[in-house]
N, C-alpha and C positions, 0 to 999 in steps of 0.2 A: 644433704645440702652441699652444693659445690661452690668453690670459691672462684671468682673470676680470674682468669689467667692474665698475667701481665703481657702486654703486646710485645711480640718479637717480629722480626722481619719475615719469619716463616708463615705467620698467620695473618699478615696484612696484605690486602689485595694491591696489585701493582697500579700505580697511577700513571699520568702522562709522562712524568719524569723518571719512571722506574719504580722499584719497590721502596717504600718509605722506611726509614730507620728511626725507631723511637729514640728520644733523647737519652734514655737510660742505656740503650745499646750503643749509641754513638759516642758515649763518654762525655756528653755535654753537661755542663753544670750551670746553674743559674748565675747571674751576675754577682749576687751576694751569696756565696756558698754557705757560710757558717751563720749562726743566729746573729741578728743585727741588734744594735743598741742605739737608741736615740741619744745623741750627745749634745744636741742644741735644738732649740725651736725658735722660729722667727715669724713675725707677723706678715711679711711679704716675701715674694720670690727673690727680688734683687738682694735682700739681706742674706738669704740662704745661699744664693749663688756667690756672693762675696765671701762667705765663710768657706765654701768649698774651694774657691779660687785661692784663698789664703792658705788652706791646707796644701794645695798643689804647689804654691810658691815656696812652701817650706819643706818640700821633699816628701810629703805624705803620699802614700800609694792610694790615690783617689779612685782607682778602679774597685776599691772595697767600700765605696761610699754611694749613698743614694739620697736624693732630695725627695721627700714624701709629702705631698699635699694632702691635708685632711679636711673633712667637711666641705666637699666640693659642691659648687652650685653653678648653674648655667645662667649667665646674664645675657639678655638680648637687648642691645641698644637700638632703638628705632631711629633710623636716619632720615626718614621723610616719607611722604606720600608717593605711591607708585601709580601712575596713570598709564593708559595705553600708549600715549605719546612718549612718555619717559621710557617705557619698556622698549618701544621701537627705537628710540635714540640709543639706549644702551646696547640693544642688539645690533644696531647699525655700526656702532663703534667697535664692538667685538668682531663683527663681520669684516670691517675694514682692516683690522689688524691681521686677521686670517688671510684676507685677500692680499695684503701687502706681502706676507710670508710666501704665499703661493706665487704671486707675481714676481718676486725676486728670484725664486727658484726657476720659474719658467724663463725669466729674462736672462739668467746666467747661462742656462743650457740651451736657449733658443737662438735662432739665427735672425729673427725679425727685430723690429724696433724695441729696444730694451725699455725705454721710458713709456712707450705706448702700452706694452704688455703689463707693466707694473700698474699704471694708472687704470687700465681697464679692469684688472684683477681687484684693485681696491674698490672701485665703484660697484662692481658686481658683488663682491663680498659684503659691502655696506648695505646694498639693496636687499640681498637675501637675509642678512642678519636682522635688518629692520622688520622684514616680513615675519620671520620666525619669532622675534622678540614680541611683536605686537600680537601675533596669533596665540603665542603661549600665554601671555597675560590675559587675553580675552577668554581663553579656555578656563581660567580659574573662576570666572563669573563673580568677581568681587570678593572672593573669600580671603584674599591676602593682598590688600591694596596698600602695602607699605614695604619699604626696604629696611633691612636691619643687618646688624653685625653681631654675631654670637661670640661669647668668650667664656671659658671655664675659669672660675676663680676658687681659690682655696682659702679657708679661714686662717689656716696656719701651715707653715712649712717646717718640717723636721729634717734635720741632717742625721741620717742613720748610717752607722759604720759597722762593719763586721766586728764581732765581739773581741776578736784577737787584736784589733787595732784601736779599740775604743779609748783606752787610757791615753795614748799618744794624741789622738784627735782632741780629746777634752783639754789636755794641756795646751795644745796649740790654740784652740778656740778661746781659752781663758786669757791667753796672751793677746789675742786679737781684741777681745772685749776690754782688756786692761788698757791697751793702746787707744782704743776708741774713747773710753771714758777719760783717759788722760788728755787727749786732744780736745775733748768737749769741755773739760774744766778750765783749760788754758785759753779757750776762746778762739782756737785756730781751726 
């Protein structure tokens, strides 16, 4: 039985940018090099972000810190019904913006009427965008007649720190929690 060889630059095929160098050969280390310890957990991301910001404000080396979301779920919020007319309108708006960009570039570097070039580019971009938007929606044949926005949410956010720095991080976060509880009990 043979054991697989670790990749070296000698046995990797060259790519478009040259011969790749494996991370172990390049001396690269992951962001958190030593074992990590969870020093605090929070129910939402802003609370975890506030904790890391507090660590940073107090001189803690935050490059040894990570915010880890656990129990991730994908939430898709439905924004509304999508009709062919709405798809054409959205495509037309996108095309108009692209046309404006192209028109400004042509207007800057062209010798003809600047305003005419920009206006024509916006109108042509809007028309093509509307055509492409409507035809793309029509090709789905009603399989997705709604617009939505997706987001990833975690049930809990943990602040993890390299084991070497965990005790100092705990002390600072205890101080942060103490200040928050003190402010909450005085009503300010």
